[in-house]
C-alpha positions as CSV (number, residue, x, y, z in Angstrom):
1,M,-15.0,19.0,25.0
2,A,-11.9,16.5,24.4
3,R,-12.2,12.9,25.4
4,L,-10.3,11.8,28.5
5,S,-8.2,8.9,29.2
6,E,-8.5,6.6,32.2
7,H,-6.2,8.8,33.6
8,G,-8.2,11.8,33.4
9,I,-5.5,13.1,30.8
10,R,-7.0,14.5,27.4
11,L,-6.8,12.2,24.7
12,S,-4.7,13.3,21.4
13,A,-7.1,14.0,18.3
14,M,-6.6,13.6,14.9
15,S,-7.7,16.4,12.3
16,P,-9.9,15.1,9.1
17,S,-7.3,16.8,7.0
18,F,-4.5,14.7,8.1
19,L,-6.2,11.9,5.4
20,N,-4.8,14.1,2.6
21,S,-2.0,15.3,3.7
22,N,-0.7,11.7,4.9
23,S,-1.4,10.6,1.6
24,T,0.9,12.7,-0.5
25,S,3.7,10.5,0.8
26,H,2.7,8.7,-2.6
27,T,3.8,11.3,-5.7
28,W,2.9,8.4,-7.9
29,P,-0.3,6.5,-7.7
30,F,0.7,3.1,-8.6
31,S,2.7,3.1,-5.3
32,A,0.0,3.6,-3.4
33,V,-2.0,0.5,-5.2
34,A,0.9,-1.5,-4.1
35,E,0.1,-0.7,-0.4
36,L,-3.0,-2.2,-1.1
37,T,-1.7,-5.5,-2.7
38,D,1.0,-5.7,0.0
39,N,-1.5,-5.6,2.8
40,A,-3.2,-8.8,1.0
41,S,0.0,-10.6,0.4
42,D,1.4,-10.1,3.6
43,P,2.2,-12.8,6.3
44,G,-1.3,-13.2,8.6
45,V,-3.4,-12.3,5.5
46,C,-2.2,-14.7,3.3
47,A,-4.2,-14.2,0.2
48,K,-3.9,-16.6,-2.8
49,Q,-5.4,-14.0,-5.3
50,I,-6.2,-10.4,-5.2
51,W,-8.4,-9.1,-8.0
52,I,-7.9,-5.1,-9.0
53,D,-11.0,-4.0,-11.0
54,V,-12.8,-0.7,-12.3
55,V,-16.6,-0.8,-11.9
56,Q,-19.4,1.6,-11.9
57,E,-21.5,1.9,-8.9
58,S,-24.3,4.2,-8.7
59,G,-23.5,5.8,-11.6
60,R,-19.7,6.7,-10.5
61,L,-16.4,5.2,-11.2
62,C,-15.1,3.1,-8.7
63,L,-11.6,1.2,-8.1
64,T,-11.8,-2.1,-6.2
65,V,-9.4,-4.6,-4.7
66,T,-10.3,-7.9,-3.7
67,D,-8.6,-10.7,-1.9
68,N,-9.3,-14.1,-0.5
69,G,-7.4,-14.1,2.4
70,C,-7.7,-14.4,6.1
71,S,-9.7,-11.0,6.2
72,M,-10.7,-9.1,9.5
73,T,-12.9,-9.2,12.8
74,P,-14.6,-5.8,13.6
75,N,-11.9,-5.1,16.2
76,K,-9.1,-5.8,13.3
77,L,-10.8,-3.7,11.1
78,H,-11.3,-0.9,13.5
79,K,-7.4,-1.2,14.1
80,M,-6.8,-1.0,10.4
81,L,-9.0,2.1,10.2
82,S,-7.1,3.8,12.8
83,F,-3.3,4.7,12.5
84,G,-0.4,2.8,13.8
85,F,-1.7,-0.4,14.6
86,T,0.0,-3.4,13.1
87,E,0.0,-7.2,14.4
88,K,2.0,-7.9,11.3
89,G,5.2,-10.2,11.9
90,S,7.0,-12.8,10.2
91,V,5.7,-16.2,9.4
92,K,7.6,-19.4,8.2
93,F,10.5,-16.8,7.9
94,I,8.5,-14.7,5.5
95,Q,9.3,-11.4,6.5
96,S,5.8,-8.7,6.7
97,I,6.2,-5.7,4.1
98,G,4.1,-3.3,6.0
99,V,5.0,-2.9,9.8
100,Y,4.1,0.7,10.5
101,G,0.0,0.6,10.4
102,N,-0.2,3.2,8.0
103,G,-0.4,1.6,4.3
104,F,-4.0,1.2,3.8
105,K,-4.9,5.0,4.7
106,S,-2.1,6.2,2.9
107,G,-2.8,4.2,-0.2
108,S,-6.3,4.4,-0.4
109,M,-6.6,7.6,0.3
110,R,-4.3,8.7,-2.4
111,L,-6.4,7.1,-4.8
112,G,-9.5,8.4,-4.3
113,R,-11.0,10.7,-1.2
114,D,-13.5,7.7,0.2
115,A,-13.2,4.0,0.9
116,L,-15.7,1.3,2.0
117,I,-14.1,-2.1,3.6
118,F,-16.2,-5.3,3.3
119,T,-14.7,-8.2,5.3
120,K,-15.9,-11.4,6.1
121,N,-14.0,-14.3,8.2
122,G,-16.7,-17.1,8.1
123,G,-18.8,-16.0,11.6
124,C,-18.8,-12.1,11.0
125,Q,-19.1,-10.0,7.9
126,T,-18.2,-6.7,8.8
127,V,-18.4,-3.1,6.5
128,G,-16.4,-0.2,7.3
129,M,-15.8,3.4,5.9
130,L,-13.0,6.0,5.8
131,S,-14.4,9.1,4.1
132,Q,-13.4,12.4,3.8
133,T,-16.4,13.8,2.2
134,Y,-18.3,12.3,4.9
135,L,-15.9,14.2,7.3
136,E,-16.6,17.4,5.6
137,N,-20.4,16.8,5.3
138,I,-20.8,16.6,9.2
139,K,-17.9,18.9,9.9
140,A,-16.1,16.9,12.1
141,Q,-13.6,17.6,14.2
142,A,-11.5,14.4,14.3
143,V,-11.8,11.3,12.2
144,I,-14.5,9.0,12.7
145,V,-15.1,5.5,11.0
146,P,-18.0,4.1,10.7
147,I,-18.1,0.2,11.6
148,V,-21.2,-2.3,11.2
149,P,-21.0,-6.0,11.9
150,F,-23.2,-8.7,10.8
151,N,-23.5,-12.1,11.9
152,Q,-22.6,-14.0,8.6
153,Q,-25.1,-16.7,9.1
154,T,-27.9,-14.7,10.0
155,N,-27.0,-11.2,8.4
156,I,-28.5,-9.7,11.5
157,L,-27.3,-6.4,12.5
158,H,-25.7,-5.9,15.8
159,E,-27.8,-3.3,18.0
160,D,-25.2,-1.1,18.9
161,S,-24.2,-0.3,15.0
162,K,-27.5,1.4,13.8
163,A,-25.6,5.0,14.0
164,S,-23.1,3.5,12.1
165,L,-25.0,2.1,9.4
166,A,-27.3,5.1,9.0
167,A,-23.7,7.1,8.2
168,I,-22.6,4.6,5.9
169,L,-26.0,4.5,3.8
170,E,-26.3,8.0,3.8
171,H,-22.9,9.2,2.9
172,S,-21.3,6.4,0.6
173,M,-21.8,4.6,-2.3
174,V,-24.5,2.2,-1.1
175,T,-27.8,2.7,0.0
176,S,-29.5,-0.1,1.3
177,V,-28.7,-3.2,3.5
178,E,-29.3,-5.1,0.4
179,Q,-26.3,-3.7,-1.6
180,I,-24.2,-4.6,1.3
181,H,-24.9,-8.0,1.5
182,A,-24.3,-8.1,-2.4
183,H,-20.9,-6.9,-1.9
184,F,-20.0,-9.4,0.7
185,D,-21.4,-12.1,-1.7
186,S,-19.0,-10.8,-4.4
187,I,-16.1,-11.9,-2.5
188,P,-15.3,-15.2,-4.2
189,S,-14.8,-17.4,-0.8
190,K,-15.9,-17.8,2.5
191,K,-13.0,-15.4,3.6
192,G,-11.9,-12.7,2.3
193,T,-11.9,-8.4,1.9
194,K,-12.9,-5.8,-0.5
195,I,-12.1,-2.3,-0.8
196,L,-14.3,-0.2,-2.9
197,I,-13.0,3.6,-3.6
198,W,-14.6,5.8,-5.1
199,N,-14.2,9.7,-5.5
200,I,-11.3,8.9,-7.9
201,R,-8.4,11.5,-7.4
202,R,-8.3,13.9,-10.7
203,G,-5.8,16.1,-12.6
204,K,-5.3,19.6,-13.0
205,D,-7.4,19.4,-16.0
206,G,-10.2,17.9,-14.0
207,E,-9.7,14.3,-15.8
208,P,-9.5,11.1,-13.9
209,E,-5.4,10.6,-12.4
210,M,-5.3,7.3,-14.0
211,D,-6.6,6.2,-17.8
212,F,-9.0,3.2,-17.6
213,E,-9.9,3.6,-21.3
214,T,-7.2,3.4,-23.5
215,D,-6.4,-0.4,-22.3
216,V,-9.3,-2.0,-20.8
217,T,-7.4,-4.7,-19.3
218,D,-4.6,-2.2,-17.9
219,I,-4.9,1.0,-15.8
220,R,-2.7,3.4,-17.2
221,L,-1.0,6.9,-16.9
222,P,-2.6,9.4,-19.0
223,P,-0.6,11.0,-21.9
224,I,-0.2,14.0,-20.2
225,Q,1.3,12.6,-17.1
226,I,3.8,10.6,-19.3
227,E,5.1,13.7,-20.9
228,E,5.6,15.1,-17.6
229,L,7.1,12.0,-16.0
230,K,9.7,12.0,-18.9
231,K,10.7,15.7,-18.2
232,G,11.0,14.8,-14.7
233,L,13.2,11.7,-15.4
234,R,15.4,13.8,-17.8
235,S,16.0,16.7,-15.6
236,R,17.3,14.3,-12.8
237,G,19.5,12.8,-15.3
238,S,17.7,9.6,-14.9
239,L,16.4,9.2,-18.5
240,K,18.9,10.2,-21.4
241,V,17.2,12.0,-24.5
242,E,17.3,8.8,-27.1
243,Q,15.7,6.6,-24.0
244,I,12.4,6.1,-23.8
245,V,10.0,5.9,-20.4
246,P,10.3,2.5,-18.8
247,E,6.4,0.9,-19.2
248,M,6.4,0.0,-15.3
249,Q,6.4,3.8,-14.9
250,Y,3.0,4.4,-17.0
251,S,1.4,0.7,-16.8
252,L,-0.3,-0.6,-13.6
253,R,0.4,-4.0,-15.3
254,A,3.8,-3.8,-16.1
255,Y,4.8,-2.4,-12.6
256,L,2.4,-5.4,-10.8
257,S,4.5,-7.9,-13.2
258,I,8.1,-6.7,-11.6
259,L,7.2,-5.7,-8.1
260,Y,7.6,-8.7,-6.0
261,L,10.9,-10.6,-6.4
262,K,8.9,-13.8,-4.8
263,P,5.5,-13.4,-5.7
264,R,3.3,-15.3,-3.1
265,T,0.0,-14.1,-4.7
266,Q,-1.7,-14.2,-7.9
267,I,-2.7,-10.6,-9.0
268,I,-5.6,-10.3,-11.7
269,L,-6.0,-7.0,-13.0
270,R,-9.6,-6.2,-14.9
271,G,-9.9,-9.8,-15.6
272,K,-6.7,-10.6,-17.1
273,K,-3.5,-12.4,-15.0
274,I,-0.7,-10.5,-14.3
275,I,2.5,-12.9,-15.4
276,P,5.0,-12.1,-13.1
277,K,8.4,-11.4,-14.3
278,L,11.5,-12.4,-11.9
279,I,13.9,-9.7,-12.1
280,S,16.7,-11.8,-10.6
281,K,16.4,-14.1,-13.6
282,R,16.0,-11.5,-16.4
283,L,19.2,-9.3,-15.9
284,T,21.3,-9.0,-19.1
285,H,24.8,-9.3,-17.4
286,I,25.3,-11.5,-14.0
287,E,28.2,-12.2,-12.1
288,H,28.6,-14.1,-8.7
289,D,31.0,-13.2,-6.1
290,V,32.1,-15.4,-3.1
291,Y,33.6,-12.7,-0.5
292,K,35.9,-15.0,1.5
293,P,38.1,-12.5,4.1
294,H,41.8,-13.4,4.8
295,F,42.5,-12.7,8.4
296,S,45.8,-11.4,9.4
297,V,47.7,-11.8,12.9
298,S,49.1,-8.4,12.6
299,L,47.7,-4.8,12.3
300,H,47.8,-3.0,9.2
301,C,47.0,0.4,8.1
302,L,44.6,0.4,5.3
303,C,43.9,3.3,3.0
304,V,40.6,3.6,1.3
305,C,40.4,6.3,-1.8
306,L,37.2,6.8,-3.9
307,Y,38.3,7.3,-7.5
308,V,35.8,10.4,-9.4
309,E,35.9,12.3,-12.2
310,G,38.6,14.8,-12.0
311,G,41.0,12.8,-9.6
312,M,41.3,11.0,-6.6
313,K,39.9,12.0,-3.1
314,P,39.6,10.3,0.0
315,S,36.5,9.2,0.9
316,H,34.9,9.4,4.7
317,C,34.2,5.4,5.3
318,L,34.3,3.6,8.7
319,V,36.0,0.4,8.0
320,S,36.2,-2.5,10.6
321,L,39.4,-4.3,10.1
322,F,39.1,-8.3,9.5
323,L,41.1,-9.1,12.6
324,P,40.7,-12.6,14.6
325,D,39.8,-10.6,17.6
326,A,38.6,-6.9,16.2
327,A,35.2,-7.3,17.5
328,Q,36.3,-8.1,21.0
329,N,39.1,-5.3,21.1
330,N,36.9,-2.7,19.1
331,V,39.5,-2.2,16.4
332,F,38.4,-0.1,13.8
333,C,39.7,2.6,11.7
334,C,38.5,5.6,10.1
335,F,39.1,7.2,7.0
């Protein structure tokens, strides 16, 4: 029977299969990683450092993303594991990157099928799980997110979380409360969050979608994917035959180095710091143009044309004339 709202009307449910379909908005794994780094560097979290690493946990390959930001309360973690909730906003004129409350879900589920989130805020430490494998195993009809809060000083489990703890210990990479606390302790500050992703997505050949072995300080796309990427770029005309694929397309280290115009957070990838490259200061040719409109007291007709190969064709543009009273008199010309 469907759950009812306080008005006695059925609540909408979300199928577990949506976790996978939602993740397909990322056709490229590096953009999924960016969702997780964005969350940590956004205002309200303000992490100073983010650590991205590859580890073996219980014999399985896992991806971890750890930050030393403000972390989350159990209620905020529940909202993060739900869809559409966000409390982000601009802080001291710094605009938030994420605004739709979907980044973690789409990003983490694109990288792997299952994720654990460990977060501690100085008074409470909480673990939550978003897992497609768990939902399939229990044949869930809706998305269920086990969440277990502990008192950070006493490590005492909250009484109403025993069912969630049992689900995490049975269906995740951790099998004991001691392991959970070890993950809390691995966060290198009193406050922070650690994301553990396992069942890493694999390609058609059965191998991991990302290459963790070629460079132990980087995460790269395997050669077969680089070739497919090259063909795709050339078919779209984005890459000429004599050109090579830019490194940022297949190297996470290169991609993260140019990801932010004004980096606020230091990123450490597999134990080595990312050196930011400020695109605005690395352009070969830079030209500055200060726009100074000249106002006219009389109305003039303005013809706008677009020059294209093969001749001149009029473009369909909406042009607002720069007149002193243009805004008040709604003076617009359309060509």
